[in-house]
C-alpha distance (Angstrom), angle and dihedral (degrees) to the residues before:
residue distance angle dihedral
M1 . . .
A2 3.80 . .
S3 3.81 93.1 .
E4 3.81 89.8 49.6
G5 3.79 92.7 50.8
V6 3.82 94.9 -114.7
V7 3.82 90.6 122.2
D8 3.80 134.0 17.1
P9 3.83 113.2 -66.7
D10 3.81 91.3 -125.9
L11 3.82 95.9 50.9
P12 3.85 91.5 94.4
C13 3.83 88.6 54.4
V14 3.80 90.1 59.1
F15 3.79 98.3 42.7
A16 3.78 97.8 51.8
L17 3.79 133.1 114.2
G18 3.78 140.3 -172.8
S19 3.78 134.4 45.9
P20 2.94 109.2 -51.5
R21 3.78 90.4 27.2
K22 3.79 115.4 -112.8
P23 3.83 125.7 -171.4
I24 3.79 113.7 -104.1
D25 3.79 122.3 -119.6
L26 3.79 115.2 -122.1
H27 3.78 119.0 -126.6
R28 3.79 116.6 -130.5
H29 3.81 95.1 -97.2
Q30 3.82 91.4 49.9
D31 3.79 90.7 49.9
E32 3.83 91.1 48.9
A33 3.80 91.3 49.8
L34 3.80 91.8 50.8
M35 3.80 91.2 50.6
K36 3.81 91.8 50.9
A37 3.80 91.1 49.7
L38 3.81 90.8 50.6
Q39 3.82 87.6 53.0
R40 3.85 89.3 50.0
K41 3.79 93.9 -119.1
N42 3.80 124.6 149.5
Y43 3.81 109.3 -120.6
I44 3.80 143.1 176.1
V45 3.80 124.5 -147.2
T46 3.82 114.8 -148.1
T47 3.81 102.0 174.5
G48 3.81 122.4 134.9
T49 3.78 132.1 -80.6
G50 3.80 112.3 -72.8
S51 3.82 93.7 17.5
G52 3.81 94.9 120.6
K53 3.80 99.9 -102.1
S54 3.81 92.0 158.8
L55 3.81 89.9 65.4
C56 3.80 87.6 56.7
F57 3.80 88.0 73.6
F58 3.82 105.1 20.8
V59 3.82 93.5 57.5
P60 3.84 95.3 54.9
I61 3.81 92.7 39.7
I62 3.79 93.6 52.8
N63 3.79 90.7 42.9
R64 3.81 87.9 57.9
V65 3.82 91.9 45.7
L66 3.81 91.4 53.8
A67 3.80 90.8 49.6
A68 3.81 90.5 50.9
R69 3.80 91.1 49.9
R70 3.81 91.7 52.1
A71 3.80 90.7 48.8
G72 3.80 90.9 52.9
E73 3.81 93.2 -120.4
P74 3.83 116.7 166.6
H75 3.80 116.5 -90.4
R76 3.79 111.8 -102.1
T77 3.77 139.9 140.5
R78 3.80 106.6 -81.0
A79 3.81 100.7 171.6
I80 3.80 138.6 38.3
V81 3.79 118.2 -165.8
I82 3.82 112.5 -163.4
Y83 3.81 120.1 -157.6
P84 3.80 126.3 -173.0
M85 3.83 91.3 -135.9
N86 3.79 133.5 35.3
A87 3.82 89.9 -132.9
L88 3.82 88.8 65.8
A89 3.81 91.7 49.2
N90 3.80 89.8 51.0
S91 3.79 91.4 49.3
Q92 3.80 92.8 49.0
R93 3.79 91.5 48.8
E94 3.80 88.4 57.6
E95 3.81 89.4 48.8
L96 3.81 91.4 53.5
E97 3.80 91.4 46.6
K98 3.81 89.1 54.6
F99 3.80 91.2 57.6
I100 3.80 103.4 34.0
D101 3.82 104.3 37.1
G102 3.79 93.8 62.5
C103 3.80 99.1 33.6
G104 3.80 94.4 106.4
L105 3.80 94.9 -139.6
D106 3.77 121.3 149.1
P107 3.84 109.7 -93.5
S108 3.80 89.3 -116.7
L109 3.81 89.5 62.9
R110 3.79 101.8 33.6
P111 3.84 113.8 112.8
T112 3.80 116.8 -123.2
F113 3.80 131.5 -147.9
A114 3.78 139.2 176.0
R115 3.77 140.1 -171.7
Y116 3.81 115.4 -123.3
T117 3.79 107.6 175.9
G118 3.81 105.3 125.7
Q119 3.81 93.7 -89.2
E120 3.82 92.7 96.1
Q121 3.79 129.2 105.0
D122 3.80 118.0 -119.1
S123 3.80 89.5 -104.5
E124 3.81 90.8 56.6
R125 3.80 92.5 49.2
E126 3.79 90.7 49.0
A127 3.81 90.7 50.3
V128 3.82 90.6 53.6
A129 3.80 90.3 50.0
A130 3.80 94.4 46.7
S131 3.82 96.8 44.0
P132 3.81 110.3 27.4
P133 3.82 113.6 -141.5
D134 3.80 118.1 -137.5
I135 3.82 90.4 -125.6
I136 3.80 129.4 33.4
L137 3.81 120.3 -162.8
T138 3.80 111.3 -155.7
N139 3.81 145.8 135.5
F140 3.78 127.8 -106.9
M141 3.82 94.1 -107.9
M142 3.81 91.6 54.5
L143 3.80 91.4 47.3
E144 3.80 88.5 50.5
L145 3.81 89.4 53.2
L146 3.80 91.5 47.0
M147 3.80 89.1 53.9
T148 3.81 94.5 50.9
R149 3.82 109.1 28.2
Q150 3.79 119.3 97.0
D151 3.80 94.6 -149.8
E152 3.81 108.2 134.2
V153 3.82 93.6 -131.2
D154 3.81 93.3 50.6
R155 3.79 91.6 46.8
Q156 3.79 89.9 54.1
V157 3.83 91.3 49.7
I158 3.81 88.5 54.1
A159 3.81 91.9 45.8
N160 3.82 88.6 54.5
M161 3.82 88.7 60.1
E162 3.79 94.4 63.3
G163 3.81 108.5 139.5
L164 3.81 93.1 17.8
E165 3.82 110.5 -163.1
F166 3.82 105.2 -170.4
L167 3.80 133.3 35.5
V168 3.80 115.4 -179.0
L169 3.81 125.7 -168.8
D170 3.79 109.0 -164.4
E171 3.83 118.8 -160.1
L172 3.80 90.4 19.2
H173 3.82 93.1 -175.4
T174 3.82 90.9 70.2
Y175 3.81 92.0 69.0
R176 3.79 102.1 83.2
G177 3.79 136.7 127.0
R178 3.80 116.5 3.0
Q179 3.80 92.2 -13.8
G180 3.79 89.7 53.4
A181 3.81 90.2 51.6
D182 3.82 90.4 50.0
V183 3.80 91.9 50.9
A184 3.81 92.7 45.5
M185 3.80 89.2 54.3
L186 3.81 90.4 45.9
V187 3.82 92.1 54.0
R188 3.82 90.5 51.9
R189 3.81 92.0 48.6
V190 3.81 91.5 48.5
R191 3.82 90.1 52.6
E192 3.81 91.3 50.3
R193 3.82 96.8 41.0
M194 3.81 96.2 47.0
G195 3.79 93.8 44.2
A196 3.79 86.0 -123.4
S197 3.79 102.9 150.5
K198 3.83 90.9 153.9
M199 3.80 95.2 43.4
L200 3.80 110.5 148.0
C201 3.82 113.8 -131.4
I202 3.80 120.0 -151.7
G203 3.80 128.6 -178.9
T204 3.79 133.8 -174.1
S205 3.79 132.5 -165.5
A206 3.79 134.4 157.7
T207 3.81 93.6 -163.9
M208 3.78 105.9 36.0
A209 3.81 101.4 91.3
S210 3.79 117.2 69.2
G211 3.79 140.0 156.4
E212 3.80 122.4 19.5
E213 3.80 114.0 5.2
D214 3.82 96.5 -118.7
A215 3.80 92.4 45.0
G216 3.79 90.3 47.2
R217 3.79 92.5 50.5
K218 3.80 90.8 48.3
A219 3.82 91.9 51.8
V220 3.81 92.9 47.5
T221 3.80 90.5 47.3
E222 3.80 91.7 52.8
V223 3.80 95.0 46.1
G224 3.81 93.1 45.3
T225 3.79 93.2 49.3
L226 3.80 90.7 48.5
L227 3.82 94.0 48.7
F228 3.79 96.2 43.6
G229 3.80 97.3 40.4
S230 3.80 83.8 -137.3
T231 3.79 130.3 90.9
V232 3.80 121.0 -87.0
A233 3.80 107.5 -168.8
H234 3.81 122.9 -139.2
E235 3.81 91.2 -116.7
D236 3.81 91.6 51.9
I237 3.79 95.2 70.5
V238 3.80 104.2 105.8
T239 3.79 111.0 -146.9
E240 3.78 133.5 178.3
S241 3.79 127.8 -93.4
L242 3.79 110.7 -150.5
V243 3.79 125.2 -157.6
R244 3.80 118.8 -155.6
R245 3.80 109.2 -121.5
T246 3.81 100.0 -176.0
E247 3.80 122.8 80.4
G248 3.78 116.6 -109.5
M249 3.79 131.4 -57.0
P250 3.85 115.4 -63.3
S251 3.78 124.5 -138.2
A252 3.80 121.7 -105.4
A253 3.81 88.9 -108.6
A254 3.82 91.5 54.8
V255 3.80 91.8 49.9
R256 3.81 91.2 47.8
A257 3.80 90.7 50.6
A258 3.79 91.5 48.9
V259 3.81 91.4 51.8
L260 3.81 92.4 49.6
H261 3.81 94.9 41.7
P262 3.81 110.4 20.1
P263 3.81 110.5 -150.2
E264 3.77 121.4 -131.8
T265 3.79 113.1 -102.8
P266 3.82 105.6 -167.1
G267 3.80 96.1 161.3
F268 3.78 142.4 22.4
D269 3.79 94.8 -96.3
S270 3.81 90.9 55.5
F271 3.78 90.9 45.7
A272 3.82 92.0 50.2
A273 3.80 90.0 55.1
D274 3.83 95.6 43.0
P275 3.85 109.2 117.4
L276 3.82 91.6 -136.9
A277 3.79 92.2 51.1
C278 3.79 90.1 48.3
């Protein structure tokens, strides 16, 4: 995609791992999410735990940041990622550090990010206000405080978000009942306060979709649209595509034999053919 000009040419330098660093390959759901972001569509990712949902929003966000850097646009906060728990924000900060710290990009191009959850020292808060990071990792209570407090530092952090482009709600299923109503109102106030009429809304959840696929998509669409105050289309729910890795369905006799005399499974190929694994 980078070589074809679909995404920024330096995006593979950021999203690379190993020694020497090698660009990662996107899974299908990550690729779909990136395409929807490039088309400026709200979307919700409902793939399983450990499937790399965070890349479904960090890749398009950082792609946009790199484009803004090349265009010489003023530095400002372009994305807010909201987590239900500070532990998740801390974990995601480490994930971003892993990709960005060793990317080798010129400092003038390198994306910046900061945590702003209430755990920070005054000096850290002041640094965020004075030099706006491209991405802020926070929680909905802290964002609520930022929107209402009259502290000069907090007001500057909010001012740096003018024209916000991305709002991400991680673990979307946690926002239900009264808390869901509070967050839905917060999203609407953020859109109005930041002058972000074209703000892209992204949600993720490993446990939100249930039941029949069409019914699950419909439910996620309705909840997402209600929370974001902006339409999430049925086709913009990004689901998982699973590939069977075991070989066929064994007979009852083969399963019985495997229980009574477990075969050795020294490698993946043997494991994939093991009747119990199947």
